[in-house]
C-alpha positions in Angstrom: -31.4 40.6 -30.7 -29.2 37.6 -31.4 -26.3 36.5 -29.1 -23.8 36.9 -31.9 -24.9 40.5 -32.3 -24.5 41.1 -28.6 -21.0 39.6 -28.7 -20.1 41.7 -31.7 -21.3 44.9 -30.0 -19.5 44.0 -26.7 -16.2 43.5 -28.6 -16.8 46.8 -30.4 -17.3 48.7 -27.2 -14.2 47.0 -25.6 -12.0 47.9 -28.6 -13.3 51.5 -28.6 -12.0 51.9 -25.1 -8.7 49.9 -25.3 -6.8 51.4 -22.4 -9.8 51.4 -20.1 -10.6 47.8 -21.0 -7.0 46.7 -20.5 -6.8 48.3 -17.1 -10.1 46.6 -16.2 -8.6 43.2 -17.2 -5.4 43.9 -15.4 -6.8 42.8 -12.0 -8.0 39.5 -13.5 -4.7 39.0 -15.4 -2.7 39.5 -12.2 -5.0 37.4 -10.2 -5.1 34.4 -12.5 -1.4 34.7 -13.2 -0.6 34.8 -9.5 -2.8 31.8 -8.7 -1.2 29.6 -11.5 2.4 30.7 -10.7 2.0 30.2 -6.9 0.2 26.8 -7.2 2.8 25.7 -9.8 5.7 26.6 -7.5 3.9 25.0 -4.5 3.2 21.8 -6.5 6.8 21.8 -7.8 8.1 22.1 -4.3 5.9 19.2 -3.1 7.0 17.0 -6.0 10.6 17.8 -5.3 10.4 16.9 -1.6 8.3 13.8 -2.4 10.8 12.6 -5.0 13.7 13.3 -2.6 12.1 11.2 0.2 11.2 8.5 -2.2 14.8 8.5 -3.5 15.9 7.4 -0.1 14.7 4.0 -0.9 11.4 2.1 -1.0 9.4 0.8 2.0 11.9 2.1 4.5 11.9 2.0 8.3 14.8 3.9 9.9 16.3 3.3 13.3 18.6 5.7 15.1 19.8 6.4 18.6 18.2 9.3 20.4 15.1 10.5 22.1 11.7 10.4 20.5 10.5 6.8 20.4 7.8 6.4 17.8 8.5 8.8 15.0 10.2 11.3 17.3 13.2 13.6 16.6 16.8 12.7 16.5 18.3 13.9 19.7 21.5 12.7 21.3 21.9 9.6 23.4 24.5 7.3 24.9 22.4 4.4 23.8 24.3 1.7 21.9 23.2 0.8 18.4 25.4 -2.1 17.4 25.5 -5.8 16.3 23.2 -6.9 19.1 20.5 -4.4 18.1 21.0 -5.3 14.4 20.4 -8.9 15.1 17.4 -8.1 17.3 15.8 -6.1 14.5 16.5 -8.9 12.0 14.7 -11.4 14.2 11.8 -9.1 15.2 9.8 -9.4 12.0 9.4 -12.0 9.1 8.6 -9.1 6.7 12.1 -7.6 6.6 13.5 -7.9 3.1 16.9 -6.3 3.7 18.7 -4.4 6.4 21.6 -2.0 6.1 23.5 -0.4 9.0 25.4 2.8 8.3 28.2 4.8 9.9 29.1 8.3 8.7 32.4 10.2 8.9 32.9 13.7 7.4 36.3 13.9 5.8 38.4 16.0 3.5 38.9 13.9 0.4 41.6 14.7 -2.1 43.1 13.5 -5.4 46.0 15.2 -7.1 45.6 18.9 -6.4 41.8 18.8 -5.9 40.0 18.3 -2.6 36.5 18.6 -1.1 34.6 18.1 2.1 32.3 15.1 1.9 30.7 12.3 3.9 32.2 8.8 3.9 29.6 6.2 4.7 30.5 2.8 6.0 27.9 0.3 4.9 27.2 -3.3 3.8 26.5 -4.9 0.4 22.8 -4.5 0.9 23.1 -0.7 1.3 22.7 0.2 -2.5 19.5 -1.9 -2.7 18.0 -0.5 0.5 18.9 3.1 -0.3 18.0 2.8 -4.0 21.5 3.5 -5.4 22.6 2.3 -8.8 26.1 1.8 -10.2 27.1 3.9 -13.2 30.4 2.2 -13.6 32.8 -0.2 -11.8 31.5 -2.5 -9.0 30.5 -2.5 -5.4 32.6 -4.0 -2.6 32.0 -7.6 -1.5 31.4 -9.3 1.8 35.0 -10.5 1.9 36.2 -6.9 1.5 34.0 -5.8 4.4 35.2 -8.6 6.6 38.9 -7.8 5.9 38.3 -4.0 6.1 39.7 -3.3 2.7 40.3 0.3 1.7 38.1 0.4 -1.4 35.5 3.1 -2.2 32.5 3.8 -4.4 32.2 7.5 -5.3 29.0 9.5 -5.6 28.6 11.1 -9.0 29.2 14.6 -7.6 32.4 13.6 -5.9 33.6 11.8 -9.1 32.9 14.9 -11.2 34.7 17.2 -8.7 37.8 15.1 -8.3 37.9 13.5 -11.7 36.4 15.9 -14.2 36.1 14.3 -17.6 38.2 11.2 -16.6 37.5 7.7 -15.4 38.2 7.4 -11.6 38.2 3.6 -11.5 41.5 2.3 -10.2 42.6 5.7 -8.9 43.7 6.1 -5.2 42.1 8.9 -3.2 42.9 10.2 0.3 40.2 10.5 2.9 41.5 11.9 6.1 44.6 9.8 7.0 43.5 6.8 4.8 44.0 6.0 1.1 41.2 4.3 -0.8 41.2 2.6 -4.2 38.2 3.7 -6.3 36.3 0.6 -7.5 33.0 2.2 -8.6 30.9 5.3 -9.3 27.2 5.6 -8.4 24.6 6.8 -10.9 23.4 10.4 -10.3 20.5 10.5 -7.8 20.1 14.2 -7.0 18.7 15.9 -3.9 17.3 14.0 -0.9 15.6 16.5 1.4 18.2 19.2 2.1 21.2 17.0 1.2 22.9 16.1 -2.0 22.6 12.3 -2.4 25.5 12.3 -4.9 27.9 14.1 -2.5 29.2 11.0 -0.7 31.6 8.1 -0.7 30.6 4.6 0.2 33.2 2.3 1.8 33.2 -1.0 3.7 31.4 -0.7 7.0 34.3 -2.2 9.1 36.9 0.1 7.4 35.0 3.2 8.4 34.2 1.9 11.9 37.8 0.9 12.8 39.9 3.4 10.9 37.8 6.6 10.6 35.2 6.6 13.4 36.8 4.4 16.0 33.7 2.6 17.1 31.8 -0.7 16.5 28.4 1.0 16.8 26.1 2.2 14.0 24.6 5.6 13.6 21.6 4.5 11.5 20.0 1.2 10.6 17.8 1.1 7.4 15.2 -1.6 7.1 13.5 -2.4 3.8 10.1 -4.1 4.2 9.0 -6.7 1.7 5.8 -5.0 0.8 4.3 -1.5 1.3 1.1 -3.1 2.8 3.2 -4.6 5.6 4.9 -1.4 6.7 2.7 -0.7 9.7 2.8 -4.3 10.9 6.6 -4.4 10.6 6.9 -1.1 12.3 4.9 -2.3 15.3 6.9 -5.5 15.5 10.3 -3.7 15.4 9.1 -1.0 17.9 7.9 -3.6 20.4 11.2 -5.5 20.1 13.3 -2.3 20.6 11.1 -1.1 23.5 11.5 -4.5 25.3 15.3 -4.3 24.6 15.9 -0.7 25.8 13.1 -0.5 28.4 12.7 3.1 27.5 11.3 4.6 24.2 13.4 7.7 24.8 16.6 5.7 24.0 15.8 4.9 20.3 14.1 6.5 17.4 12.1 4.5 14.8 10.7 6.4 11.8 8.4 5.3 9.0 9.3 6.7 5.6 5.6 6.5 4.5 4.6 8.6 7.5 7.3 11.2 6.8 6.2 11.3 3.1 2.5 11.7 4.1 3.3 14.5 6.6 5.4 16.4 4.0 2.7 16.0 1.3 0.1 17.3 3.7 2.3 20.3 4.8 3.0 21.1 1.1 -0.7 20.9 0.3 -1.5 23.4 3.0 1.3 25.6 1.8 0.0 25.5 -1.8 -3.6 26.3 -0.7 -2.2 29.2 1.3 -0.4 30.6 -1.7 -3.4 30.1 -3.9 -5.6 31.9 -1.3 -3.4 34.9 -1.2 -3.2 35.1 -4.9 -7.0 34.7 -5.3 -7.4 38.0 -3.5 -6.2 39.6 -6.7 -9.0 37.9 -8.6 -11.5 39.5 -6.1 -10.0 42.9 -6.6 -10.1 42.4 -10.4 -13.8 41.5 -10.2 -14.5 44.6 -8.3 -12.7 46.6 -11.0 -14.9 45.0 -13.7 -18.0 45.9 -11.8 -16.8 49.5 -11.4 -16.0 49.9 -15.1 -19.2 48.3 -16.1 -21.1 50.8 -14.0 -19.2 53.6 -15.7 -20.1 52.0 -19.0 -23.8 51.9 -18.1 -23.7 55.6 -17.1 -22.0 56.6 -20.4 -24.5 54.6 -22.5 -27.8 55.6 -20.8 -29.1 57.3 -24.0 -28.1 54.3 -26.1 -30.0 52.0 -23.7 -33.0 54.4 -23.9 -32.9 54.3 -27.7 -32.7 50.5 -27.7 -35.6 50.2 -25.4 -37.6 52.7 -27.4 -37.3 50.6 -30.6 -38.3 47.5 -28.8 -35.3 46.0 -27.0 -36.4 43.8 -24.1 -35.0 43.9 -20.6 -33.4 40.5 -21.1 -31.6 41.7 -24.2 -30.1 44.7 -22.4 -29.1 42.5 -19.5 -27.4 40.0 -21.9 -25.6 42.8 -23.7 -23.8 44.1 -20.6 -23.4 40.7 -19.0 -21.6 39.4 -22.2 -19.3 42.4 -22.2 -18.4 41.8 -18.5 -17.7 38.1 -19.3 -15.6 38.9 -22.3 -13.5 41.3 -20.3 -13.0 38.7 -17.5 -12.5 35.8 -19.9 -9.9 37.8 -22.0 -8.1 38.7 -18.7 -8.2 35.1 -17.7 -6.7 33.8 -20.9 -3.9 36.4 -20.8 -3.4 35.6 -17.1 -3.0 31.9 -17.7 -0.3 32.6 -20.3 1.4 35.1 -17.9 1.1 32.7 -15.0 2.7 29.8 -16.9 5.5 32.1 -18.0 6.0 33.5 -14.5 6.1 30.0 -13.0 8.8 28.9 -15.4 10.8 32.1 -15.0 10.6 31.9 -11.1 11.7 28.3 -11.3 14.7 29.1 -13.5 15.8 32.0 -11.4 15.3 30.4 -7.9 16.2 26.8 -8.9 12.8 25.6 -7.6 10.8 23.1 -9.7 7.5 24.3 -11.1 4.7 21.9 -11.8 2.1 23.6 -14.0 -1.0 21.4 -13.5 -4.1 21.3 -15.7 -6.5 21.6 -12.7 -5.0 24.9 -11.7 -5.4 26.2 -15.2 -9.0 25.0 -15.5 -9.9 26.3 -12.1 -8.4 29.7 -12.9 -10.2 29.7 -16.3 -13.6 28.9 -14.8 -13.0 31.3 -12.0 -12.3 34.1 -14.4 -15.6 33.5 -16.2 -17.4 33.3 -12.8 -15.9 36.6 -11.8 -17.2 38.2 -14.9 -20.7 36.8 -14.4 -20.8 37.6 -10.7 -19.5 41.2 -10.8 -21.2 41.9 -14.2 -24.7 41.0 -13.0 -25.4 44.2 -11.0 -24.3 46.7 -13.7 -26.2 44.7 -16.3 -29.3 44.5 -14.1 -29.1 48.2 -13.5 -28.8 48.9 -17.2 -31.8 46.6 -18.1 -33.9 48.3 -15.4 -33.6 51.9 -16.8 -36.8 53.7 -17.8 -36.5 54.4 -21.5 -38.1 57.9 -21.3 -35.7 59.0 -18.5 -32.8 57.4 -20.3 -33.6 59.4 -23.5 -33.7 62.6 -21.5 -30.3 61.9 -19.9 -27.5 64.3 -21.0 
């Protein structure tokens, strides 16, 4: 018997039992769909977090006050992080490309009748380069404006849209706390960075925020941009040793490597994705068991047919192939429908929840191959049982 004839007969038998066939495929459909949807959501979440961390800036080392030393947590500390420490960091390594101190003050910002709570960051002229910010319009403040503590501000795109919907904010005067700032620029949209909105902020001269909003000469954070990614570890060690010698206690400062943060997040996201895929794969196993059960029922129903085939010369291998092909077709059909359902579910979940969904070709291929493997694995026993029937006993079966 030709393979094409076996395929035709398998399709005929499946179509003659449409409801039973569909219910058999349902486990595979749900399993494959769940795997693709869960992996897509997991990959999308990983990409979103990775992009957010990368959006902070390239080749970054971050210094803050607090407990933790090498890569530790934030914590609170009375440790100073000021001009002396800034100069120390600048001299600690020849591989530093740019350095940008930062001071933050949460303020109620208003213009006309509109207002919102946002963060006002005091920074230097290198800050946009180090933190990967681009200007959409206007200009950034100058060194002279920083030295003279001018009240000028560059708005994040979210703040600009909220306070100046549909209008150009350049030249407008906004209120931030008890100060008034002239808007001189608007940043290009950047999006989420971790759990914060990178567009929900205002940048102002460092000295202005220090003296008139925060009331301190210290910094809260120092961002360090390294010349090349290959020099990150070496620069990290040089800065760490310099700070440790300065403070005499690693609990008094916190030095973090952006590359290490990114690697940790990616590894955690990968584990999360595998966990989701593993849970979803259980449905595939259940679907495979369903196929085996239905195929066993099919063998029982067709015992006389098998006896007739054997009586007219059908070989054991041909009977085996007939039922195995039917199991694979059921599994493969469920897999194809499951792939379509999984892609649709991933996009729907992403739209409803706001999460990104990254549908990857490997997840589709793995699900497709796995669906075929399920059909082969769970179809072998029923097919083998059918091929091993005695033709005389089969013909006597009622």
